C-alpha positions in Angstrom: 12.8 -110.6 -49.3 10.5 -108.5 -47.1 8.9 -105.0 -47.0 10.4 -102.2 -45.0 9.1 -98.7 -44.5 10.9 -95.8 -46.3 12.5 -93.4 -43.7 11.2 -90.4 -45.8 7.7 -91.1 -47.1 6.7 -94.1 -44.9 5.6 -96.3 -47.8 6.5 -100.0 -47.7 9.1 -101.0 -50.2 11.2 -104.1 -50.8 14.3 -104.4 -48.7 16.1 -105.4 -51.8 15.3 -102.2 -53.6 18.2 -99.8 -54.0 15.8 -96.8 -53.5 12.2 -96.1 -52.5 10.0 -96.4 -55.5 7.7 -93.6 -54.1 10.1 -90.8 -53.2 13.4 -91.9 -54.7 15.4 -92.0 -51.4 18.4 -94.4 -51.6 17.8 -97.3 -49.2 21.0 -99.3 -49.6 24.3 -99.1 -51.6 23.6 -100.3 -55.1 26.1 -102.0 -57.4 26.3 -99.3 -60.0 28.5 -98.9 -63.0 31.5 -96.5 -62.7 29.7 -94.1 -65.1 26.6 -94.1 -62.9 28.6 -93.6 -59.8 30.3 -90.5 -61.2 26.9 -88.8 -61.8 25.1 -86.5 -59.5 21.8 -87.8 -58.1 20.0 -85.0 -60.0 20.6 -83.1 -63.2 23.2 -80.4 -62.5 22.8 -76.9 -64.0 23.5 -73.5 -62.6 20.5 -71.4 -61.8 21.5 -68.5 -64.1 22.1 -70.9 -67.0 18.7 -72.7 -66.4 16.9 -69.3 -66.6 18.7 -68.0 -69.7 18.3 -71.3 -71.7 14.7 -71.8 -70.7 13.7 -68.3 -71.7 15.6 -68.3 -75.0 14.3 -71.8 -76.0 10.7 -70.8 -75.1 10.8 -73.2 -72.1 11.8 -76.3 -74.1 14.9 -76.5 -71.8 12.6 -77.0 -68.8 11.3 -80.2 -70.6 14.9 -81.3 -71.1 15.6 -80.7 -67.4 12.6 -82.8 -66.5 13.7 -85.6 -68.8 17.2 -85.7 -67.3 15.9 -85.8 -63.7 13.3 -88.5 -64.4 16.1 -90.5 -66.1 18.3 -90.3 -63.1 15.5 -91.2 -60.8 14.8 -94.3 -62.9 18.5 -95.3 -62.8 18.5 -95.1 -59.0 15.2 -96.7 -58.2 14.9 -99.2 -61.0 11.3 -98.1 -61.8 9.8 -98.9 -65.2 8.9 -95.3 -65.8 9.4 -93.4 -69.1 11.4 -90.2 -68.7 10.4 -89.1 -72.2 6.6 -89.2 -71.6 6.9 -87.8 -68.1 8.8 -84.9 -69.6 6.3 -84.6 -72.5 3.4 -84.3 -70.1 5.5 -82.2 -67.7 2.5 -80.0 -66.4 1.0 -83.2 -65.0 4.0 -85.1 -63.8 5.9 -82.1 -62.4 3.9 -82.5 -59.1 5.4 -85.9 -58.6 8.9 -84.8 -59.6 8.9 -81.8 -57.3 7.6 -83.9 -54.5 10.4 -86.5 -54.8 13.0 -83.8 -54.9 11.5 -82.1 -51.9 11.4 -85.4 -49.9 15.0 -86.3 -50.8 16.2 -82.8 -49.8 14.5 -83.0 -46.4 15.9 -86.5 -45.9 19.4 -85.0 -46.4 18.8 -82.4 -43.8 18.3 -79.5 -46.1 15.7 -76.8 -45.6 13.1 -76.7 -48.4 11.3 -73.3 -48.5 8.9 -74.1 -51.3 5.8 -76.3 -51.8 5.8 -78.8 -54.5 2.0 -78.6 -54.9 2.0 -74.8 -55.1 4.8 -74.7 -57.7 3.1 -77.5 -59.7 -0.1 -75.5 -59.8 1.7 -72.4 -60.9 3.5 -74.2 -63.7 0.2 -75.8 -64.8 -1.6 -72.5 -65.0 1.3 -70.6 -66.7 1.8 -73.4 -69.2 -1.9 -73.2 -70.2 -1.6 -69.5 -71.0 0.3 -70.5 -74.1 -3.0 -71.5 -75.7 -4.7 -68.1 -74.9 -5.1 -65.7 -77.8 -3.9 -62.1 -78.0 -1.0 -60.9 -75.9 -1.8 -63.2 -72.9 0.4 -66.0 -74.4 3.4 -64.0 -73.2 2.6 -65.1 -69.7 3.6 -68.6 -70.7 7.2 -67.4 -71.2 7.4 -67.4 -67.4 7.0 -71.2 -67.3 10.5 -71.6 -66.0 9.9 -69.5 -62.9 8.4 -72.3 -60.7 11.5 -74.5 -61.5 14.0 -71.9 -60.1 13.7 -72.8 -56.4 13.8 -76.5 -57.3 16.9 -76.0 -59.4 18.5 -74.2 -56.4 17.7 -77.0 -54.0 19.1 -79.6 -56.4 22.4 -77.6 -56.6 22.5 -77.8 -52.8 22.0 -81.5 -52.8 24.6 -82.1 -55.6 27.2 -80.2 -53.6 27.1 -82.8 -50.9 27.9 -85.6 -53.4 31.4 -86.6 -54.4 30.5 -87.1 -58.1 33.0 -86.3 -60.8 30.4 -85.0 -63.2 30.6 -81.4 -64.4 28.5 -78.9 -62.4 27.2 -77.5 -65.7 27.8 -73.8 -64.9 29.4 -72.6 -68.1 27.9 -72.1 -71.6 29.0 -74.4 -74.4 29.1 -73.5 -78.1 25.8 -75.2 -78.6 24.3 -73.3 -75.7 25.5 -70.0 -77.2 24.0 -70.9 -80.6 20.7 -71.8 -79.0 20.7 -68.5 -77.0 21.3 -66.4 -80.2 18.9 -68.3 -82.4 16.2 -68.7 -79.8 16.6 -65.1 -78.6 16.1 -63.9 -82.1 12.9 -66.0 -82.5 11.7 -64.8 -79.1 12.3 -61.1 -80.0 10.5 -61.5 -83.3 7.5 -63.2 -81.6 7.2 -60.5 -79.0 7.5 -57.6 -81.5 5.0 -59.3 -83.8 2.6 -59.6 -81.0 2.6 -55.9 -80.3 2.6 -54.7 -83.9 -0.8 -53.2 -85.0 -2.7 -55.1 -87.6 -3.1 -53.5 -91.1 -6.5 -53.3 -92.8 -7.0 -52.9 -96.5 -9.4 -50.2 -97.6 -12.3 -51.5 -99.6 -12.5 -50.3 -103.2 -15.7 -49.7 -105.1 -16.7 -52.4 -107.6 -17.7 -51.9 -111.2 -21.4 -52.2 -110.6 -21.7 -48.6 -109.3 -22.7 -49.5 -105.8 -20.7 -51.1 -103.0 -20.1 -50.9 -99.3 -17.8 -48.0 -100.0 -18.7 -44.7 -101.5 -16.7 -41.5 -101.8 -17.6 -38.7 -99.3 -17.3 -36.0 -102.1 -20.5 -34.1 -102.8 -22.5 -34.9 -105.9 -25.1 -32.8 -107.6 -28.5 -33.8 -108.9 -31.0 -32.1 -111.1 -34.7 -32.3 -110.4 -37.5 -31.1 -112.4 -37.4 -27.6 -110.9 -34.4 -27.3 -108.6 -30.8 -28.2 -108.0 -29.3 -29.3 -104.7 -26.4 -31.0 -103.1 -26.6 -34.6 -102.1 -24.0 -36.3 -100.0 -23.3 -39.9 -100.6 -21.6 -41.5 -97.6 
């Protein structure tokens, strides 16, 4: 067993490894199960479906997308990574995920017109907007946008493979239910954000003085004159 340079990233990897542990490029044919051989190298989903499900699920579908792609990378490379935690901390690990997908696409001769670092920074900033008060949290709904060019590139790579897996372009019953329920929650959240707040009018207490007094005129009698006195 010896170390050989990866044709894509140039890092040294074992010649017995089925794929580069740094960028995920396949290095040699691996003995895979029939089920694994029938899968695409990356999670397949139509771009329009990715956008609709991400928006209607408040971007939880983007985490699901990250999990599936990390899982497939682990299956091909044999790395001891955790797809769950890398999806859970997606704003941090998305830089590495986008970088691997970009390197693999270029290794297959595809043109990649996006920067993994730039898309990662955009996703990190947009995701952080969800913690901002007032109406600025709505910006976080666009968290799926940096993923769109990556999803498109993955579709191009998957088209070059002979996998028998579904291309995931249609909407299942569960997808429709998620869209209807999530869309309703999204609508209520947006409407609630723009609804004006109601304030209760303070009422006078029984002691006679309070922070609220009627603006109606009151009279008072002095020793030798009458006058009007406004209590505000």
